[in-house]
DSSP file (Angstrom, degrees, kcal/mol; ACC not computed):
  #  RESIDUE AA STRUCTURE BP1 BP2  ACC     N-H-->O    O-->H-N    N-H-->O    O-->H-N    TCO  KAPPA ALPHA  PHI   PSI    X-CA   Y-CA   Z-CA
    1    1 A M              0   0    0      0, 0.0     2,-0.2     0, 0.0    75,-0.0   0.000 360.0 360.0 360.0 145.6    0.2  -92.8    0.4
    2    2 A I        -     0   0    0      1,-0.0     2,-0.5    35,-0.0    42,-0.1  -0.532 360.0-142.2 -76.3 136.5   -0.3  -96.6    0.4
    3    3 A E        -     0   0    0     -2,-0.2     2,-0.4     2,-0.0    20,-0.3  -0.899  17.6-153.0-100.8 127.8   -3.5  -97.9   -1.2
    4    4 A Y        -     0   0    0     -2,-0.5     2,-0.5    18,-0.1    20,-0.3  -0.790  10.9-131.1-103.1 140.4   -4.9 -100.9    0.7
    5    5 A T  E     -a   24   0A   0     18,-2.6    20,-2.7    -2,-0.4     2,-0.5  -0.796  24.6-129.5 -86.5 125.6   -7.1 -103.6   -0.8
    6    6 A N  E     +a   25   0A   0     -2,-0.5     2,-0.3    18,-0.2    20,-0.2  -0.658  41.4 165.1 -77.3 125.0  -10.2 -104.2    1.3
    7    7 A I  E     -a   26   0A   0     18,-2.7    20,-0.9    -2,-0.5     2,-0.1  -0.990  36.6-113.3-144.6 146.8  -10.4 -107.9    2.0
    8    8 A S  E  >  -a   27   0A   0     -2,-0.3     4,-2.5    18,-0.2     5,-0.2  -0.394  32.0-114.3 -76.1 160.4  -12.3 -110.2    4.4
    9    9 A Y  H  > S+     0   0    0     18,-0.8     4,-2.5     1,-0.2     5,-0.1   0.843 117.9  54.8 -64.4 -31.9  -10.5 -112.0    7.0
   10   10 A Q  H  > S+     0   0    0      2,-0.2     4,-1.2     1,-0.2    -1,-0.2   0.927 109.4  46.7 -65.9 -43.4  -11.4 -115.3    5.3
   11   11 A E  H  4 S+     0   0    0      1,-0.2     4,-0.4     2,-0.2     3,-0.4   0.918 113.0  49.4 -63.7 -42.4   -9.9 -114.2    2.1
   12   12 A Y  H >< S+     0   0    0     -4,-2.5     3,-1.5     1,-0.2    -2,-0.2   0.915 107.6  54.2 -63.4 -42.4   -6.8 -113.0    3.8
   13   13 A D  H 3< S+     0   0    0     -4,-2.5    -1,-0.2     1,-0.3    -2,-0.2   0.785 107.8  51.8 -61.9 -26.7   -6.4 -116.3    5.7
   14   14 A N  T 3< S+     0   0    0     -4,-1.2    -1,-0.3    -3,-0.4    -2,-0.2   0.482  86.8 108.3 -90.0  -3.2   -6.5 -118.1    2.3
   15   15 A L  S <  S-     0   0    0     -3,-1.5     2,-0.1    -4,-0.4    -3,-0.0  -0.431  70.4-120.5 -73.6 148.1   -3.8 -116.0    0.7
   16   16 A S     >  -     0   0    0     -2,-0.1     4,-1.7     1,-0.1    -1,-0.1  -0.381  31.0-103.9 -76.0 165.5   -0.4 -117.5    0.0
   17   17 A E  T  4 S+     0   0    0      1,-0.2     4,-0.2     2,-0.2    -1,-0.1   0.883 124.4  52.9 -58.2 -38.6    2.7 -115.9    1.6
   18   18 A K  T >4 S+     0   0    0      1,-0.2     3,-1.4     2,-0.2    -1,-0.2   0.914 108.0  49.7 -64.0 -43.0    3.5 -114.4   -1.8
   19   19 A E  G >4 S+     0   0    0      1,-0.3     3,-1.2     2,-0.1    -1,-0.2   0.790 100.6  65.1 -66.9 -27.4    0.1 -112.8   -2.1
   20   20 A R  G 3< S+     0   0    0     -4,-1.7    19,-1.2     1,-0.3    -1,-0.3   0.485  78.1  86.0 -74.8  -1.2    0.3 -111.4    1.4
   21   21 A K  G <  S+     0   0    0     -3,-1.4    -1,-0.3    17,-0.2    -2,-0.1   0.519  78.6  81.3 -76.4  -4.4    3.2 -109.1    0.2
   22   22 A N  S <  S-     0   0    0     -3,-1.2    16,-1.3    15,-0.1    17,-0.5  -0.196  94.3 -89.2 -88.7-173.9    0.6 -106.6   -0.9
   23   23 A S  E     - B   0  37A   0    -20,-0.3   -18,-2.6    14,-0.2     2,-0.4  -0.881  48.7-179.1-105.1 126.3   -1.3 -104.0    1.2
   24   24 A Y  E     -aB   5  36A   0     12,-3.0    12,-2.9    -2,-0.5     2,-0.5  -0.958  28.2-155.5-132.5 143.8   -4.5 -105.1    2.8
   25   25 A F  E     -aB   6  35A   0    -20,-2.7   -18,-2.7    -2,-0.4     2,-0.5  -0.984  26.1-169.5-109.1 121.8   -7.3 -103.6    5.0
   26   26 A I  E     -aB   7  34A   0      8,-3.1     8,-2.7    -2,-0.5     2,-0.5  -0.952   8.2-169.5-120.1 128.1   -8.9 -106.5    6.9
   27   27 A E  E     -aB   8  33A   0    -20,-0.9   -18,-0.8    -2,-0.5     6,-0.2  -0.971  10.4-149.6-119.5 131.4  -12.1 -106.2    8.9
   28   28 A Y    >   -     0   0    0      4,-2.7     3,-2.2    -2,-0.5   -20,-0.0  -0.598  30.7-104.2 -95.1 158.3  -13.4 -109.0   11.1
   29   29 A P  T 3  S+     0   0    0      0, 0.0    -1,-0.1     0, 0.0   -21,-0.0   0.818 118.8  52.5 -53.9 -37.7  -17.1 -109.7   11.9
   30   30 A R  T 3  S-     0   0    0      1,-0.1    -3,-0.0     2,-0.0    21,-0.0   0.569 126.9 -95.6 -80.2  -4.5  -17.0 -108.1   15.4
   31   31 A G  S <  S+     0   0    0     -3,-2.2     2,-0.1     1,-0.3    -1,-0.1   0.373  72.2 146.6 113.1  -4.2  -15.5 -104.9   14.0
   32   32 A D        -     0   0    0     19,-0.1    -4,-2.7    -5,-0.1     2,-0.4  -0.418  31.6-157.5 -63.5 141.1  -11.8 -105.3   14.5
   33   33 A K  E     -BC  27  50A   0     17,-3.0    17,-2.5    -6,-0.2     2,-0.4  -0.982  11.4-176.2-128.3 134.9   -9.8 -103.6   11.7
   34   34 A Y  E     -BC  26  49A   0     -8,-2.7    -8,-3.1    -2,-0.4     2,-0.5  -0.986  13.4-157.9-132.9 139.2   -6.2 -104.3   10.6
   35   35 A W  E     +B   25   0A   0     13,-2.3     7,-1.9    -2,-0.4     2,-0.4  -0.979  21.5 179.7-115.1 126.6   -4.0 -102.7    8.1
   36   36 A K  E     -BD  24  41A   0    -12,-2.9   -12,-3.0    -2,-0.5     2,-0.4  -0.973  17.7-175.2-132.2 143.3   -1.1 -104.8    6.8
   37   37 A V  E >  S-BD  23  40A   0      3,-2.9     3,-1.9    -2,-0.4   -14,-0.2  -0.996  83.3  -5.9-132.3 128.7    1.7 -104.4    4.3
   38   38 A N  T 3  S-     0   0    0    -16,-1.3   -17,-0.2    -2,-0.4   -15,-0.1   0.892 130.6 -58.1  53.1  42.4    4.0 -107.3    3.5
   39   39 A S  T 3  S+     0   0    0    -19,-1.2     2,-0.4   -17,-0.5    -1,-0.3   0.549 118.6 108.6  66.9  10.1    2.3 -109.4    6.2
   40   40 A K  E <  S-D   37   0A   0     -3,-1.9    -3,-2.9   -19,-0.0     2,-0.2  -0.896  80.5-103.1-116.9 146.2    3.2 -106.7    8.8
   41   41 A Y  E     +D   36   0A   0     -2,-0.4    21,-2.9    -5,-0.2     2,-0.3  -0.494  57.4 155.8 -63.3 130.1    1.0 -104.3   10.6
   42   42 A H        +     0   0    0     -7,-1.9     2,-0.3    -2,-0.2    18,-0.2  -0.923  14.7 154.0-162.3 131.1    1.6 -100.9    9.0
   43   43 A R        -     0   0    0     16,-1.5    16,-0.2    -2,-0.3     5,-0.2  -0.883  17.0-171.4-159.5 131.5   -0.3  -97.7    8.5
   44   44 A E  S    S+     0   0    0     -2,-0.3    32,-0.3     1,-0.1    -1,-0.1   0.586  86.4  45.9 -98.3 -13.6    1.1  -94.2    8.0
   45   45 A D  S    S-     0   0    0      1,-0.1    -1,-0.1     2,-0.1     3,-0.0   0.142 123.5 -16.2-119.5  19.8   -2.2  -92.2    8.3
   46   46 A G  S    S-     0   0    0     -3,-0.2    -1,-0.1    38,-0.0     2,-0.1  -0.965  98.1 -34.0 167.7-175.1   -3.7  -93.7   11.4
   47   47 A P        -     0   0    0      0, 0.0    11,-0.2     0, 0.0     3,-0.1  -0.405  41.3-145.1 -67.8 142.7   -3.7  -96.7   13.8
   48   48 A A  S    S+     0   0    0      9,-1.4   -13,-2.3     1,-0.2     2,-0.4   0.665  89.0  39.7 -81.1 -17.8   -2.8 -100.0   12.1
   49   49 A I  E     +CE  34  57A   0      8,-1.7     8,-2.1   -15,-0.2     2,-0.5  -0.994  61.3 177.9-133.8 127.9   -5.2 -101.8   14.5
   50   50 A I  E     -CE  33  56A   0    -17,-2.5   -17,-3.0    -2,-0.4     6,-0.2  -0.974  19.2-153.0-126.0 115.4   -8.6 -100.6   15.6
   51   51 A L    >   -     0   0    0      4,-3.0     3,-2.5    -2,-0.5   -19,-0.1  -0.500  28.1-109.5 -88.1 158.2  -10.4 -103.0   17.9
   52   52 A F  T 3  S+     0   0    0      1,-0.3    -1,-0.1    -2,-0.2   -20,-0.0   0.758 118.3  58.3 -58.0 -25.8  -14.1 -103.2   18.3
   53   53 A N  T 3  S-     0   0    0      2,-0.1    -1,-0.3     1,-0.0   -22,-0.0   0.417 124.0-101.3 -86.2   2.8  -13.9 -101.8   21.8
   54   54 A G  S <  S+     0   0    0     -3,-2.5    -2,-0.1     1,-0.3     2,-0.1   0.313  75.7 140.4  97.2  -8.3  -12.2  -98.6   20.5
   55   55 A S        -     0   0    0     -5,-0.1    -4,-3.0     1,-0.0    -1,-0.3  -0.400  33.8-160.1 -66.7 145.6   -8.6  -99.6   21.4
   56   56 A V  E     -E   50   0A   0     -6,-0.2     2,-0.4    32,-0.1    -6,-0.2  -0.930  11.2-159.1-129.2 153.9   -6.0  -98.6   18.9
   57   57 A R  E     -E   49   0A   0     -8,-2.1    -8,-1.7    -2,-0.3    -9,-1.4  -0.996  13.0-142.1-133.5 138.3   -2.4  -99.8   18.1
   58   58 A W  E     +F   65   0B   0      7,-0.6     7,-2.9    -2,-0.4     2,-0.3  -0.889  28.3 166.8-108.2 118.6    0.2  -97.8   16.2
   59   59 A Y  E     -F   64   0B   0     -2,-0.6   -16,-1.5     5,-0.2     2,-0.4  -0.966  21.5-174.2-133.3 146.7    2.5  -99.7   13.9
   60   60 A L  E >  S-F   63   0B   0      3,-1.8     3,-2.1    -2,-0.3   -18,-0.2  -0.973  83.5 -15.1-134.2 125.5    5.0  -98.9   11.1
   61   61 A N  T 3  S-     0   0    0     -2,-0.4   -19,-0.2     1,-0.3   -20,-0.1   0.840 129.3 -52.1  51.3  39.1    6.6 -101.9    9.2
   62   62 A G  T 3  S+     0   0    0    -21,-2.9     2,-0.5     1,-0.2    -1,-0.3   0.436 111.1 121.2  82.8  -1.1    5.5 -104.3   11.9
   63   63 A T  E <   -F   60   0B   0     -3,-2.1    -3,-1.8   -22,-0.2     2,-0.3  -0.853  58.7-134.5-101.1 127.8    7.0 -102.3   14.8
   64   64 A F  E     -F   59   0B   0     -2,-0.5     2,-0.3    -5,-0.2    -5,-0.2  -0.594  27.4-178.4 -78.8 138.3    4.7 -101.2   17.6
   65   65 A Y  E     -F   58   0B   0     -7,-2.9    -7,-0.6    -2,-0.3     2,-0.1  -0.958  31.7-109.3-131.6 151.5    5.1  -97.5   18.7
   66   66 A S     >  -     0   0    0     -2,-0.3     4,-2.7     1,-0.1     5,-0.2  -0.402  45.2-103.9 -65.3 160.0    3.4  -95.4   21.3
   67   67 A F  H  > S+     0   0    0      1,-0.2     4,-2.4     2,-0.2     5,-0.2   0.919 121.5  49.9 -55.3 -46.4    1.2  -92.8   19.7
   68   68 A D  H  > S+     0   0    0      1,-0.2     4,-1.3     2,-0.2    -1,-0.2   0.901 113.1  45.1 -63.1 -42.3    3.7  -90.0   20.4
   69   69 A K  H  > S+     0   0    0      2,-0.2     4,-1.8     1,-0.2    -1,-0.2   0.882 111.4  53.6 -69.1 -37.1    6.7  -92.0   18.9
   70   70 A W  H  X S+     0   0    0     -4,-2.7     4,-2.5     1,-0.2    -2,-0.2   0.911 105.1  54.9 -61.7 -42.1    4.5  -93.0   15.9
   71   71 A L  H  < S+     0   0    0     -4,-2.4    -1,-0.2     1,-0.2    -2,-0.2   0.865 108.3  49.3 -59.9 -35.9    3.7  -89.3   15.2
   72   72 A I  H  < S+     0   0    0     -4,-1.3    -1,-0.2     1,-0.2    -2,-0.2   0.892 117.3  40.3 -68.5 -39.5    7.4  -88.6   15.1
   73   73 A K  H  < S+     0   0    0     -4,-1.8    -2,-0.2    -5,-0.1    -1,-0.2   0.749  92.5  93.8 -85.9 -26.2    8.1  -91.4   12.7
   74   74 A T  S  < S-     0   0    0     -4,-2.5   -30,-0.1    -5,-0.2     7,-0.0  -0.417  71.5-135.3 -74.3 145.6    5.2  -91.2   10.3
   75   75 A P        +     0   0    0      0, 0.0    -1,-0.1     0, 0.0   -30,-0.1   0.206  61.9 122.1 -86.6  17.7    5.6  -89.2    7.1
   76   76 A I        -     0   0    0    -32,-0.3   -31,-0.0     1,-0.1     5,-0.0  -0.287  69.2 -88.8 -77.4 166.3    2.2  -87.4    7.2
   77   77 A S     >  -     0   0    0      1,-0.1     4,-2.0     4,-0.0     5,-0.1  -0.216  32.2-111.8 -70.9 161.7    1.9  -83.6    7.3
   78   78 A D  H  > S+     0   0    0      1,-0.2     4,-2.2     2,-0.2     5,-0.2   0.866 119.0  55.7 -61.3 -36.7    1.9  -81.5   10.5
   79   79 A D  H  > S+     0   0    0      1,-0.2     4,-2.2     2,-0.2    -1,-0.2   0.910 107.7  48.4 -62.8 -41.5   -1.8  -80.7    9.9
   80   80 A E  H  > S+     0   0    0      1,-0.2     4,-2.4     2,-0.2    -1,-0.2   0.874 109.8  52.9 -65.5 -36.4   -2.6  -84.4    9.7
   81   81 A K  H  X S+     0   0    0     -4,-2.0     4,-2.4     2,-0.2    -2,-0.2   0.896 108.0  50.3 -65.2 -40.2   -0.7  -85.0   12.9
   82   82 A V  H  X S+     0   0    0     -4,-2.2     4,-2.4     2,-0.2    -2,-0.2   0.931 110.4  50.4 -62.3 -45.4   -2.6  -82.2   14.7
   83   83 A F  H  X S+     0   0    0     -4,-2.2     4,-2.1     1,-0.2    -2,-0.2   0.935 112.3  46.4 -58.0 -47.5   -5.9  -83.8   13.6
   84   84 A L  H  X S+     0   0    0     -4,-2.4     4,-2.8     1,-0.2     5,-0.3   0.872 109.8  54.0 -65.2 -36.8   -4.8  -87.2   14.8
   85   85 A R  H  X S+     0   0    0     -4,-2.4     4,-1.8     1,-0.2    -1,-0.2   0.912 111.0  46.2 -63.2 -41.5   -3.7  -85.8   18.1
   86   86 A L  H  < S+     0   0    0     -4,-2.4    -2,-0.2     1,-0.2    -1,-0.2   0.877 116.7  45.3 -66.8 -37.2   -7.1  -84.2   18.6
   87   87 A K  H  < S+     0   0    0     -4,-2.1    -2,-0.2    -5,-0.2    -1,-0.2   0.873 126.2  25.2 -74.9 -38.3   -8.9  -87.4   17.6
   88   88 A Y  H  <        0   0    0     -4,-2.8    -2,-0.2    -5,-0.1    -3,-0.2   0.495 360.0 360.0-112.1  -5.1   -6.8  -89.9   19.6
   89   89 A S     <        0   0    0     -4,-1.8    -1,-0.1    -5,-0.3    -3,-0.1   0.474 360.0 360.0 -91.9 360.0   -5.4  -88.0   22.6
């Protein structure tokens, strides 16, 4: 599993392109949350974007997927997939 560095949006905005090649969890003041790897939205164990209003977006390597397609492509266990289906469906 990927380990993300927790960083503020100000810190992320100040990173160089080379520094953005790492894995980051970024939270904005109003509560939006983003997971990025190599400057692309990416998360294998949940939504890569969670907005303050509760909306979620599913990404792998910068590609957006519907929840069902993301579940097929993500490498998590079947038990984890069942949990996520119960939580987000």
